[in-house]
C-alpha positions in Angstrom: 123.4 -40.1 100.2 124.6 -37.7 97.6 125.5 -38.6 94.0 129.2 -37.6 94.7 129.9 -41.2 95.7 130.1 -42.0 91.9 133.2 -40.0 91.7 135.2 -42.4 93.9 136.4 -45.8 92.6 134.0 -48.3 94.1 134.4 -52.1 94.0 132.4 -55.1 95.1 135.4 -57.4 95.1 139.2 -57.1 94.9 140.3 -56.9 91.2 143.2 -55.6 89.2 141.1 -52.5 88.4 140.9 -51.8 92.2 144.6 -51.9 92.5 145.0 -49.6 89.4 142.5 -47.2 90.9 144.2 -47.2 94.2 147.5 -46.2 92.6 145.9 -43.5 90.6 143.4 -42.0 93.1 145.1 -43.0 96.4 141.7 -44.2 97.7 139.1 -46.8 96.8 135.9 -48.1 98.3 135.4 -51.8 99.0 131.7 -52.2 99.5 131.8 -55.4 101.5 134.9 -55.2 103.6 133.3 -56.9 106.6 130.0 -58.8 107.1 126.9 -57.7 108.9 127.6 -60.1 111.8 131.0 -58.4 112.4 129.5 -54.9 112.1 127.0 -55.9 114.8 129.7 -57.4 117.0 131.8 -54.3 116.7 128.9 -52.0 117.6 128.2 -54.1 120.7 131.8 -53.7 121.7 131.7 -50.0 121.0 129.1 -49.7 123.8 131.0 -52.0 126.1 134.2 -50.0 125.6 132.5 -46.7 126.3 130.8 -48.2 129.5 134.2 -49.4 130.7 133.2 -53.1 130.5 136.3 -54.0 128.5 138.7 -52.2 130.8 139.6 -48.7 131.7 140.1 -46.3 128.8 142.7 -43.7 129.7 141.0 -40.3 129.0 142.3 -37.1 127.7 140.0 -35.3 130.1 138.5 -36.0 133.4 136.3 -39.2 133.6 132.6 -38.9 133.9 132.7 -40.5 137.3 129.1 -41.7 137.1 127.0 -44.6 136.0 125.7 -44.1 132.4 123.5 -45.9 129.9 124.8 -46.9 126.5 123.9 -43.7 124.8 125.5 -41.5 127.4 128.6 -43.6 127.3 128.9 -43.3 123.5 128.7 -39.5 123.8 131.6 -39.4 126.2 134.1 -40.3 123.5 135.1 -39.1 120.1 137.9 -41.6 119.4 139.4 -44.5 121.2 142.8 -45.7 120.2 143.9 -49.4 120.1 140.4 -51.0 120.6 141.9 -54.2 119.0 143.8 -54.8 122.3 140.6 -55.3 124.3 137.9 -56.1 121.8 137.8 -59.5 120.1 135.6 -58.0 117.3 138.1 -55.2 116.6 140.9 -57.7 116.6 139.1 -59.8 114.1 138.5 -56.8 111.9 142.2 -56.3 111.5 142.5 -59.3 109.1 139.3 -60.1 107.4 140.0 -61.9 104.1 138.8 -59.1 101.7 140.8 -56.5 103.5 144.0 -58.6 103.5 143.4 -59.4 99.8 143.6 -55.6 99.1 146.5 -54.9 101.4 148.7 -57.7 100.0 148.1 -56.3 96.5 148.8 -52.6 97.2 151.4 -53.0 99.9 153.1 -56.4 99.3 153.0 -59.9 100.7 154.1 -59.0 104.2 151.8 -56.7 106.1 151.7 -55.5 109.7 149.3 -53.2 111.6 150.4 -50.8 114.2 147.3 -49.0 115.2 143.5 -49.1 115.4 141.2 -46.2 116.1 137.5 -46.4 117.0 135.7 -43.2 116.0 132.3 -42.8 117.8 131.3 -39.2 116.7 128.0 -38.6 118.3 125.7 -35.7 117.2 127.5 -32.4 117.4 131.0 -33.9 117.8 133.7 -32.2 115.7 135.6 -33.4 112.7 139.3 -33.3 111.8 141.0 -30.8 109.5 143.0 -31.7 106.4 145.8 -34.0 107.3 148.0 -36.9 106.1 148.4 -40.0 108.1 152.1 -40.4 107.1 152.8 -37.2 109.1 151.9 -39.0 112.3 153.0 -42.6 111.3 156.2 -42.4 109.3 157.2 -45.3 107.1 160.5 -45.8 105.3 158.9 -47.0 102.0 155.7 -45.0 101.7 153.6 -48.1 102.4 151.3 -46.7 105.0 147.7 -47.6 104.2 144.5 -46.9 106.1 141.4 -49.0 106.1 138.4 -47.0 107.4 135.4 -49.3 108.0 132.0 -47.8 108.4 130.0 -49.2 111.4 127.0 -46.9 110.6 126.1 -45.5 107.2 128.6 -42.7 106.8 127.0 -39.6 105.2 127.7 -35.9 104.7 125.2 -35.1 107.4 126.8 -37.2 110.1 130.4 -36.3 109.3 131.8 -38.7 106.7 135.3 -38.5 105.4 136.2 -36.2 102.6 139.3 -36.9 100.4 141.3 -35.1 97.8 141.9 -37.9 95.2 145.4 -38.0 93.7 146.9 -35.9 96.5 149.1 -38.8 97.5 151.0 -39.0 94.3 153.8 -36.5 94.9 154.7 -38.1 98.2 155.0 -34.6 99.8 154.2 -33.9 103.4 152.6 -30.4 103.5 153.2 -27.8 106.2 151.1 -28.1 109.3 149.9 -25.8 112.1 147.7 -25.8 115.2 144.2 -24.7 114.2 141.3 -23.1 116.1 138.4 -23.9 113.8 135.3 -24.6 116.0 134.3 -27.4 113.6 137.4 -29.5 114.2 139.0 -31.3 117.2 142.5 -30.5 118.3 144.2 -32.3 115.4 146.9 -30.4 113.5 146.0 -28.9 110.1 147.8 -29.3 106.8 147.9 -26.0 105.0 149.3 -24.2 101.9 147.8 -27.0 99.8 147.7 -26.9 96.0 144.1 -27.9 96.2 140.8 -26.2 96.9 138.1 -27.4 99.3 135.9 -27.6 96.1 138.2 -30.4 94.9 137.2 -32.6 97.8 134.9 -35.7 97.4 132.7 -37.0 100.3 133.1 -40.6 101.1 129.5 -41.7 101.7 129.5 -45.5 102.4 127.2 -48.0 104.0 128.0 -49.9 107.2 130.4 -52.7 106.4 132.0 -50.9 103.5 135.6 -49.5 103.8 137.5 -46.7 102.2 141.1 -47.8 101.7 143.6 -44.9 101.3 147.3 -44.1 101.0 149.1 -42.5 103.9 150.0 -39.4 101.9 146.4 -38.8 100.8 144.9 -35.5 102.2 141.6 -36.2 104.0 139.4 -34.6 106.6 136.0 -34.9 108.2 133.4 -32.4 109.3 131.1 -32.1 112.3 128.3 -34.5 112.8 125.2 -32.3 112.1 123.1 -34.1 114.7 120.4 -35.0 112.3 121.1 -38.7 111.8 122.7 -40.2 114.9 126.2 -41.6 115.3 128.9 -41.9 112.8 130.9 -44.9 114.1 133.9 -46.1 112.2 137.0 -48.3 112.7 140.2 -47.1 111.2 143.2 -49.5 111.0 146.6 -48.5 109.8 148.9 -51.0 108.0 152.3 -50.9 106.4 154.8 -53.3 104.9 156.5 -55.6 107.4 159.8 -54.8 105.6 159.7 -51.2 106.7 161.0 -50.2 110.1 158.6 -48.0 112.0 160.4 -45.0 113.5 157.3 -44.0 115.5 156.8 -42.4 118.9 159.7 -41.1 121.0 163.2 -42.0 119.9 165.0 -44.0 122.7 168.2 -42.5 124.1 171.2 -43.5 121.9 169.1 -44.6 119.0 169.2 -43.3 115.4 166.0 -42.7 113.5 167.2 -44.9 110.7 167.2 -47.9 113.0 164.4 -47.1 115.4 161.7 -49.7 115.1 158.4 -49.5 117.1 157.5 -53.1 117.8 154.0 -52.9 119.1 152.6 -54.5 115.9 150.4 -57.3 114.7 151.5 -59.3 111.6 148.4 -59.9 109.5 149.9 -61.3 106.3 153.1 -63.1 105.3 156.4 -63.0 107.3 158.1 -60.4 109.5 161.7 -60.0 108.5 162.4 -58.4 111.9 160.6 -61.1 114.0 164.0 -61.8 115.7 163.4 -58.4 117.6 160.3 -59.8 119.2 157.2 -57.8 119.9 156.2 -55.3 122.6 152.9 -54.4 124.3 153.5 -50.7 124.7 150.3 -48.8 123.9 147.1 -49.0 125.9 143.6 -48.1 124.9 143.0 -44.4 125.4 140.8 -41.6 124.2 141.8 -38.5 122.2 140.7 -35.0 123.2 137.4 -34.0 121.6 137.7 -30.3 122.3 136.4 -28.1 119.5 138.7 -25.6 117.8 142.2 -26.7 118.5 144.2 -27.9 121.5 145.0 -24.5 122.9 141.4 -24.3 124.1 
């Protein structure tokens, strides 16, 4: 690992200093977010998911259509959305005590999760360009918070996250465009940024640690160089239960101010909109892993 890790606020436990650092930098590292047993269970379920043993994963491209060993299965996917719906380990990881302790202090007492994403990222797989999670998952109160848990040691060589500390503070969503950089998948790219790539800090963390960051924070990842195996990680997205979630397609006759996506899991406190019930809308699926933009 590089010495750059020292530039990011890093904590062994949840403290007032962690909360202050989160507000200032928009991102903190919690070194023991989950235990080694849960890391092991998650990695077992990664292989089971990729082999189809936990159900069919809807694919962005044609299925392999063949029997495969664990390694081949892992290389078939870059990212699987909603693993918590079929993996007991991924579901458990939504609400580990240390993670909930952080979330209730930076979000509030009532917290819900609306998405989980399992990144596999085998050797040679692309990264993602600069983006902000709030662009994709809008909240009404700027409470969106990501918890990105390393399931392997995340390093510069295998495509760890890079962040622009403090880029969340203005609460601005920057312009976006389709990009065709061969080092990235087909995600949109934020551009016209008041930052330089040289301002970015790599998030090199050991397995079991997590980087916790604000939904407005600019972040990206680079290609896995292929020298050090997989870079597996579990990213869960949380927000205040008080906030409606105007996510996905707006139903006919609805106004965005009242639209509320109800495929959620309450992980702390109470849901003031519990009277609306919950819905099982999304299914586990993979995202395209095409290099250089979706128009390829």
